[in-house]
N, C-alpha and C positions, 0 to 999 in steps of 0.2 A: 726308295728311301729304306734303309735298314733300321730296326728298332731291336733294344735288348730284351729279352723276356725280364720280368720282374717280380717282386713279391709285394705284399701288402704291409709286411711288418718287419722289421730289423731282426725279430726273433726267428724268423723263417730263413732256412737255408737254399742254396741254388735248386733243390729237388721240388720246391713249392713254388719255383718261379712259372710264371705263365705269360703268354703273348698279351700284353697290356699297352693300349695304344693312346698316347695323349691326343687329345683334339678339343677343338673349340666349337660348342654348337649355339645356333643362335636362332632368335624366332622373333621377327619384328624388332623391338628397342631391347629385349632381353638377350645377354649374352655370356656363357658360362663354360669354364674350362671343366674338364673332365678326363677320366681314364676309362677306356672300354676294353673290356674282355674280348680280344679276336677269337671267334669259337665257330670252327666250321661243323661242328656237329648241331648248333642251333638253328632252327628253321627259320625263325625271325630275329630281327634287332629288338631288344627289349630296353626301354626307358625306365628307370627307377622312380617311383611317385613324387620324391624329393625334387629331382632335376626337373620334372615336368612342370611343377609348380614353379620352380626358378624361372622356367622360361615362359610364364605367363599361362600355363595351361589350367583349365577348370575342369576338375573332375565331374562326370555325368553318368551316373549308374546306367542310364538308358543308352548310354553310346558305348558301354563296355560289351562290345560284341564279338570280340576275338576270343577263341578258344585255344588255351596253350596247352603244351605237353610237358612231360618231364618234371622236374622240380617245380614248375611253375604252374603244375595242373590245377584246375579249380580255381584258378586265381582270375578274377575279371580283369581283362585288359581293354583299352581303349585305343583306337587308332591315333598317332601323333606323327606330325612330320617337324622336322627341324632341318637348317641348314648346316653342314659340318664342314670345319675347315680343318686340314690334317697337313701339317708342315707347309711346304710351298705349292702344294698340288691345289687345282682350283677347286672353289667351293663345291659341294656336292648336295643334293637334298636326300635326307636318309629318312626313311619310314620307320616307325617304331610301335612296337605294342607297348603301349604306357600301362604299368601295373601298378596297383595300390599298395601292394605287400611292402611292408618296411624293409630295408637292409637288402634289396635287391640289387645285383651289379649291374651296371651298364654293359648289354652284350651287343656285339656286332656279330650278327649272323648272316645266313644265305640271303635272306630278304631284308633288305637289299643290299647291305655291305658288300657282300661278295659279288654280286651282280655289278656292282660300280667299282669295285677294286680287285686287282689281281693279288693273290698272298700267296707266299711261299714261306714254310716254315725249315727253320734250321735248329732243331731242337739240340742236336748235338753240340751246336756252337752257342746256344742260348740267344738265338736271334730270330726274327722273321722280317721280312722283306714285304713292303706295301707299295703299289704303283697304281694308278688310275688306269682302268680298263683300257684296252687298246681299242682304237677306232675300227 
């Protein structure tokens, strides 16, 4: 399934486009639509604080045991899992580092988005392709 690169604001031009993936996340009775940044350079999936709350998460500083790097270093993060639905693909369990920092994007990284899905980037065409991993 191919997707177009997109911007977050109409004021941005195509050079600001990034691979953003629409998906539905759910946990128990909670279900939300979200847009995730597909980031092959990210070590882990990152879940913004607000989305974790909407999915029924309860923050516990004692459980914030994940050490992040890069722009999110020194941010406490808790393990969090949710079921993801992308297009017509089968549902997939994704594992996240849930961060308390405001305005953090939903990031789909190596663990475990790129373990569950094969991704090809076609930057020159402003497209990317996502498909479930091959058996």
